[in-house]
C-alpha positions in Angstrom: -31.3 6.2 6.3 -27.9 7.4 7.5 -25.4 4.6 8.0 -22.0 5.8 9.1 -18.8 3.9 8.1 -16.9 2.3 10.9 -14.4 4.4 12.8 -11.6 2.2 11.5 -12.3 3.3 7.9 -12.8 7.0 8.5 -9.1 7.9 8.2 -8.4 5.3 5.4 -8.8 6.8 1.9 -9.4 5.0 -1.3 -6.1 3.7 -2.8 -4.5 6.4 -4.9 -4.2 4.2 -8.0 -7.9 3.2 -7.8 -8.9 6.9 -8.1 -6.3 7.7 -10.7 -7.2 4.8 -13.0 -10.8 6.1 -13.1 -9.4 9.5 -14.2 -7.3 7.9 -16.9 -10.3 5.8 -18.0 -12.3 8.9 -18.5 -9.5 10.5 -20.5 -9.2 7.4 -22.7 -13.0 7.4 -23.3 -12.5 11.0 -24.6 -9.8 9.8 -27.0 -6.6 10.6 -25.0 -4.9 7.1 -25.3 -2.9 7.6 -22.1 0.3 5.7 -21.6 0.3 4.4 -18.1 3.8 4.2 -16.6 2.6 4.4 -13.1 1.7 0.8 -11.9 4.0 -2.1 -11.3 1.9 -4.8 -12.9 4.1 -7.0 -15.1 3.0 -7.0 -18.7 4.8 -10.2 -19.6 3.3 -13.7 -19.2 4.4 -16.4 -16.8 6.5 -19.3 -18.1 4.5 -21.5 -20.6 4.9 -24.4 -18.2 3.0 -22.4 -15.5 0.0 -21.8 -17.8 0.1 -25.4 -19.0 -0.1 -26.6 -15.4 -3.1 -24.3 -14.7 -4.9 -25.6 -17.8 -4.1 -29.3 -17.0 -5.2 -29.1 -13.4 -8.3 -27.0 -14.1 -9.6 -29.8 -16.4 -9.5 -32.4 -13.7 -12.8 -33.1 -12.0 -11.4 -33.2 -8.5 -9.6 -29.8 -8.3 -12.6 -27.5 -7.8 -13.5 -28.0 -4.1 -12.6 -25.8 -1.2 -8.9 -26.0 -0.3 -7.1 -26.1 3.1 -6.2 -22.8 4.6 -2.5 -23.7 4.7 -2.3 -24.5 1.0 -1.5 -27.9 -0.5 1.6 -29.7 0.7 3.2 -29.5 -2.8 3.0 -25.7 -2.8 4.4 -25.3 0.7 7.3 -27.7 -0.2 7.9 -25.7 -3.4 8.1 -22.5 -1.5 10.5 -23.9 1.1 12.7 -25.4 -1.7 12.7 -22.0 -3.5 13.9 -20.3 -0.3 16.6 -22.9 0.0 17.8 -22.7 -3.6 17.9 -19.0 -4.0 18.2 -17.5 -0.6 20.1 -20.3 1.2 17.4 -20.3 3.9 16.1 -23.6 5.3 12.4 -23.7 6.1 10.1 -26.4 7.4 7.4 -26.7 4.7 4.8 -27.9 7.2 5.2 -25.3 9.9 7.2 -22.3 8.7 5.5 -21.5 5.3 2.0 -20.1 4.8 0.8 -19.6 1.2 -1.2 -16.4 0.7 -3.7 -15.2 -1.8 -1.2 -12.5 -2.8 1.3 -11.0 -0.3 -0.8 -7.9 0.1 -3.4 -9.8 2.1 -0.5 -10.9 4.3 0.2 -7.3 5.3 -3.4 -7.0 6.6 -3.3 -10.5 8.2 -0.2 -9.6 10.2 -1.5 -6.2 11.4 -4.9 -7.7 12.4 -3.1 -10.6 14.2 -0.8 -8.5 16.3 -2.0 -4.9 16.5 -4.9 -3.3 18.3 -5.8 0.1 19.8 -3.0 1.4 22.0 -0.3 -0.3 19.9 2.1 1.5 17.5 3.8 0.3 14.3 6.8 1.8 12.6 6.1 2.5 8.9 8.6 3.8 6.3 8.3 7.3 4.8 8.4 6.9 1.8 7.0 3.4 1.6 4.2 1.2 0.2 0.9 2.9 1.2 -0.7 -0.4 2.3 1.5 -0.6 5.4 0.0 2.6 6.7 -3.6 1.7 5.8 -3.3 -1.8 7.3 -2.0 -0.5 10.6 -4.8 2.1 10.7 -7.5 -0.5 10.0 -6.1 -2.6 12.8 -6.8 0.2 15.2 -3.1 0.8 16.0 -1.2 4.1 15.5 1.2 4.7 12.6 4.6 6.0 13.6 6.6 7.2 10.6 10.3 6.5 10.3 12.2 8.7 7.9 14.0 7.3 4.9 16.2 9.9 3.0 18.4 9.8 0.0 21.5 11.0 1.9 21.3 7.8 4.0 20.8 5.5 1.0 17.1 5.2 2.0 17.9 3.2 5.1 16.4 4.0 8.5 18.6 5.8 11.1 18.3 3.1 13.8 20.4 5.1 16.3 17.9 8.0 16.0 14.9 5.7 16.3 16.4 4.1 19.4 16.3 7.5 21.1 12.6 7.8 20.6 9.8 6.3 22.8 9.4 2.8 21.4 7.5 1.4 24.4 4.3 0.9 22.5 5.8 -0.1 19.2 4.9 -3.7 18.5 6.1 -4.2 14.9 8.1 -2.5 12.2 7.5 -2.7 8.4 10.6 -2.9 6.3 10.9 -3.5 2.5 14.2 -4.1 0.7 14.7 -3.9 -2.2 12.8 -0.9 -1.3 9.7 0.3 -3.1 9.5 3.1 -4.3 13.2 4.0 -4.2 14.8 0.9 -5.5 17.3 1.0 -2.6 19.0 -2.2 -1.3 20.1 -3.1 2.1 23.4 -4.8 3.1 24.5 -7.4 5.6 25.9 -4.8 8.1 22.7 -2.9 8.2 20.6 -6.1 8.4 22.6 -7.2 11.5 22.0 -3.8 13.1 18.3 -4.1 12.3 18.1 -7.6 13.9 19.9 -6.3 17.0 17.6 -3.2 17.2 14.5 -5.5 17.0 15.8 -7.7 19.8 16.7 -4.8 22.1 13.3 -3.2 21.7 11.1 -6.3 21.5 9.8 -5.3 18.0 8.6 -7.8 15.3 10.3 -7.0 12.0 7.9 -7.6 9.1 9.9 -7.7 5.9 8.1 -7.3 2.6 10.3 -8.9 0.0 8.6 -9.1 -3.5 11.4 -7.4 -5.5 14.5 -9.3 -4.7 14.8 -11.0 -8.1 14.2 -7.9 -10.3 17.5 -6.4 -11.5 19.4 -7.6 -8.4 22.7 -9.5 -8.8 21.7 -11.9 -6.0 18.3 -12.2 -4.3 18.5 -11.7 -0.5 16.3 -12.5 2.5 16.4 -11.0 5.9 16.1 -14.6 7.2 19.7 -15.2 6.0 21.0 -13.1 8.9 22.0 -14.9 12.1 19.3 -14.5 14.7 16.7 -13.2 12.3 14.2 -16.0 12.9 13.7 -14.7 16.4 12.4 -11.3 15.3 11.5 -11.5 11.5 8.4 -12.5 9.6 9.0 -12.3 5.8 6.5 -11.8 3.0 7.3 -12.9 -0.6 5.4 -13.0 -3.8 5.2 -14.5 -7.3 3.6 -11.4 -8.7 6.7 -9.6 -9.8 9.5 -12.1 -10.6 7.1 -14.8 -12.0 4.8 -12.4 -13.9 1.8 -13.7 -11.9 0.4 -10.5 -10.4 -3.2 -11.3 -11.2 -2.9 -14.9 -10.0 -2.6 -13.7 -6.4 0.1 -16.1 -5.0 2.3 -15.0 -2.1 3.8 -16.5 1.0 4.5 -15.7 4.6 7.6 -17.4 6.1 9.0 -17.4 9.6 8.8 -19.0 13.0 6.2 -21.7 13.3 4.4 -20.1 16.3 3.9 -16.9 14.4 2.7 -18.6 11.3 0.1 -20.4 13.4 -1.0 -17.1 15.0 -1.5 -15.4 11.6 -3.3 -18.5 10.3 -5.9 -18.1 13.1 -6.8 -14.8 11.5 -6.5 -15.9 7.9 -8.7 -19.0 8.4 -11.5 -16.6 9.2 -11.0 -14.6 6.0 -10.9 -17.0 3.1 -11.5 -20.6 2.1 -8.2 -21.4 0.4 -6.6 -20.9 -3.0 -7.9 -22.5 -6.2 -6.0 -25.8 -6.4 -5.0 -25.4 -10.1 -3.5 -22.0 -9.3 -1.5 -23.7 -6.5 -0.2 -26.4 -8.9 0.8 -23.8 -11.4 2.6 -21.9 -8.7 4.6 -25.0 -8.0 5.8 -25.0 -11.6 6.8 -21.3 -11.3 8.8 -21.9 -8.1 10.6 -24.8 -9.8 12.0 -22.6 -12.6 15.8 -22.2 -12.7 18.1 -19.1 -12.7 17.8 -18.8 -16.4 14.1 -17.6 -16.0 15.2 -14.7 -13.8 18.2 -13.9 -16.0 16.1 -13.7 -19.2 13.5 -11.5 -17.4 16.2 -9.1 -16.2 17.7 -8.7 -19.7 14.3 -7.3 -20.7 14.0 -5.0 -17.6 17.6 -3.7 -18.1 16.8 -2.6 -21.6 13.6 -1.0 -20.4 15.4 0.8 -17.6 17.7 2.4 -20.1 14.7 3.9 -21.9 13.3 5.1 -18.6 16.7 6.7 -17.8 16.4 8.5 -21.2 12.9 9.7 -20.3 13.9 11.0 -16.9 17.0 12.8 -18.2 14.7 14.5 -20.8 12.7 15.8 -17.9 15.8 17.1 -16.0 15.5 14.5 -13.2 18.4 13.0 -11.3 18.5 9.4 -10.1 20.7 6.5 -9.0 21.4 4.1 -11.8 22.2 1.3 -9.4 18.6 1.1 -8.0 16.8 -2.2 -8.5 13.2 -3.5 -8.7 10.3 -2.8 -11.1 10.6 1.0 -11.0 12.9 3.9 -11.4 12.8 6.6 -8.6 14.0 10.1 -9.5 14.4 13.5 -8.0 12.5 16.2 -9.9 14.3 19.3 -11.2 15.2 22.0 -8.7 12.7 24.5 -10.1 9.7 22.2 -10.0 7.1 22.7 -7.3 6.6 19.0 -6.4 6.1 15.6 -7.9 2.3 16.2 -8.3 2.9 19.2 -10.4 5.4 17.5 -12.6 3.2 14.4 -13.2 0.0 16.3 -13.7 1.7 18.5 -16.4 2.9 15.4 -18.2 -0.5 13.7 -17.9 -2.4 16.6 -19.2 0.0 17.7 -22.0 1.5 14.4 -23.2 -1.1 11.9 -21.9 1.6 10.0 -20.1 0.9 8.9 -16.5 3.9 8.9 -14.1 3.5 8.4 -10.3 4.1 11.3 -8.0 6.4 10.3 -5.1 4.3 12.0 -2.4 1.7 9.2 -2.5 4.4 7.1 -0.7 4.9 9.7 2.1 6.0 13.2 2.6 9.6 12.3 2.0 8.7 11.6 -1.6 7.4 15.1 -2.3 10.3 16.0 -4.6 10.4 12.6 -6.5 8.5 10.7 -9.2 8.4 7.0 -10.0 8.3 5.3 -13.4 7.3 1.6 -13.8 9.3 -0.7 -16.0 6.2 -2.7 -17.0 5.8 -1.6 -20.6 7.5 -2.6 -23.8 10.5 -0.5 -25.1 8.3 0.7 -27.9 5.9 2.2 -25.4 8.7 4.0 -23.6 9.9 5.3 -27.0 6.4 6.7 -27.7 6.2 8.3 -24.2 9.6 10.0 -24.8 8.4 11.3 -28.1 5.2 12.7 -26.6 7.1 14.4 -23.8 9.6 15.9 -26.3 6.9 17.4 -28.4 4.1 18.2 -25.9 6.0 19.1 -22.8 9.6 20.1 -23.5 8.9 21.9 -26.8 6.1 24.0 -25.2 8.0 24.9 -22.0 
């Protein structure tokens, strides 16, 4: 029997980290003990009150049924209040907030709701690979827009406006930016909103990193006029240490939320209610939670800076988020060659920048999701196995 995969999947490869983790697993089975500095999966636990809420609600006899597709009212209210407290954005909890089983599913939901064959979507290069794959799976065409270090990793909207945008339906943006750690500013955000209005483009802002090492979390919805052109995704994965819990949200205009819900309601049967109640607790935490978390990440970032300087890389010390993005030394071939050498010689895995797009060829990315002692061990391995043998 010869069953062909659907056309929509023929140009969509397996996620890079899915393949790489198998390679690392094989190395570990052979005794390598690889230090994985590649993936942004927080290693710290959620607040104790969050875990307590999960346990308490999971023991109740009436919390195990199917749930509504829109999430429980308490969770939607907590998400709206969270946006009000930290971003200064007022949302209607009943109509402008849609809880998600992780914000990654929201990327696919948006693409499947609005895109089809013949449409185009603007995707950042470099950028989160899921934007590209979700657009491709929808049947639409990916149109890269360049992000470059010399422009602070912000798109050149003037240059974009001179291209043919007649078939572009939406644009993926992500600030604080992954993988580069770049941040936007109010002046640029206003230009982006004006650009979207002029060209009738839906801006889809993926915003999971705004609390990590940022002085003040920001939302595109803070900008005047943004509600007419912006849908925003957010997540508890990073700032609440709840990556495996799969809790995210989509916020924006009620009409758009309802349209996305039409697709989502055909894809799942709601989120486990005890997880929703635990998420309410996480969203109720005060500023001190984020401050304490960032004390840890700042200390880790200093160790990553030390590691990267050892490799001869250059980087912006003001970047934010869960990673450090760095340019490889001038003599190195590309990010793949640098990271492969480190993996094979020192058994330390670092992410090559090219997996995020061609503009990442000369960069690498290091995750902050390990204890300082692990970074110290990685530094020692690189000193003895890579630098000393060069």
